[in-house]
N, C-alpha and C positions, 0 to 999 in steps of 0.2 A: 635348537628347535624349540618351538613353542608348543605347550600342551593345550590342545583344543578340547579336551574332554570336559573342562568346566567352562561354561559359556556365560558366566556372569550371573546376575540376579535372574531368577525365574519369575515370570509374571504370574500373579495370582489367577486362579481359574475363574472364568466368568461364570457367575451363578446362573443357574437355569432360570429362564424367564417364565412367568406364569401364563403368558398370553395364549399359547396353543391350547392349554387345558381350559382356560376361560372361554375361548371361542367355541370349543366343543360343548362345554356345559351350557353356554348361552344358546347355542343353536338347538341343542337337544331340549333344553327347557322351553324354548319358544315353540318348538314343534309339538311337544307333549301338551303344553298349555293350549295351543290352538286346536289340536285334534280332540282333546278331551273336553275342551270348553272352559278351562280354568284361566280366566283373563289375567289375574295377578301373576300367575306363573308364566304366561305368554309374554306379558309386558316386561317382567323381570328378565326373562331370557333374552328378549330382543335388546333391551338396554345393555345387558352384559355383553352380548354379541357385538353391538356397535362400538362400545367402549374398548373392547378387546382388539377388534380390528384396527381401531385408531391407535391403540398402544403398540401393536405389532409394527405398523407402518412407521410410527415415530421411532421405535427402537432400531429399525432398519434404516433410518434416516431418509425415508421416502417423503415424509411430510415434516414440516417445521412446527406446525400448530395442530396437534392432535384434537384439541377441543373443537376447533372449527370443523374438522373432518367428522367428528362425532355428531355435531349439530347438523351437518349436511346429511348424514345417515338418518337422523331424526326427521329432517324435512322430506327425504325420500319415503320414509315410513308413513308420514302424514299424507302425502300425495297418493301413494298406492292404496293406503287404507281408505282414504276418502272415495277413491274410485270404486273400491270393493263395496263400501257402504252404499254408495249411490246405485250400484248395480243390484245389490242384494235387496234394497228397499224399493226397487222398481223405478227409480228416478232416471236412471241411465241404463240403456240396453246394450250389452256387449255380447254379440252372438256366440263367440267361442266359450263364454262363461255360462251360457244358458243352462247347461245340464248340471252345474254345480249348485250345491245348497249350503246354507249357513255362511254365505259370504259377508253378510252384514255384521255378524258378531265377530268374525275374523278380521274384517276391515276395521271395526271399532277397536279391537285390541291393537292393531297396527297404528292407528291414529293416536291412541293413548300412549303407546310405547314411544312414538315419535315426539309427542309433546313432553314426555318425561325426559327423554334423551336431550332434547333442546334445552329444557329448563335446567337439567343437571349440568350440561356443558356451560351454560351461562352462569350458574351459581359457582361452579369450580373456577371458571375464568375470572369472576370478580373477586374471589377470595385469594387468588394468586397475585393480584396486583399490589 
């Protein structure tokens, strides 16, 4: 009979990934920055959030190119932020948003975060080649 109590080499434990913590920190930072009106905190939180979600999906093998996904998050931030800025400045009227205030500054933070995310993904992408 063979002894099966020893099963060969054990695989090293997979180290914990930082992505879930970074998603939480990014989301909380963006919310605090937007609510309190601290644009740098909001922008930083949104950039960390977008990069972390791209990292999680890359680790899970859902996406092959996380930088492209991060840039797409940035594009969504720019579009949504531009709509909020247009509504907040009176250029565009969106009836469900009429009762909300401060949308122009919040939209501006989204646009800035989107541009930083797109630029960051582009810079990292060019340095990896």
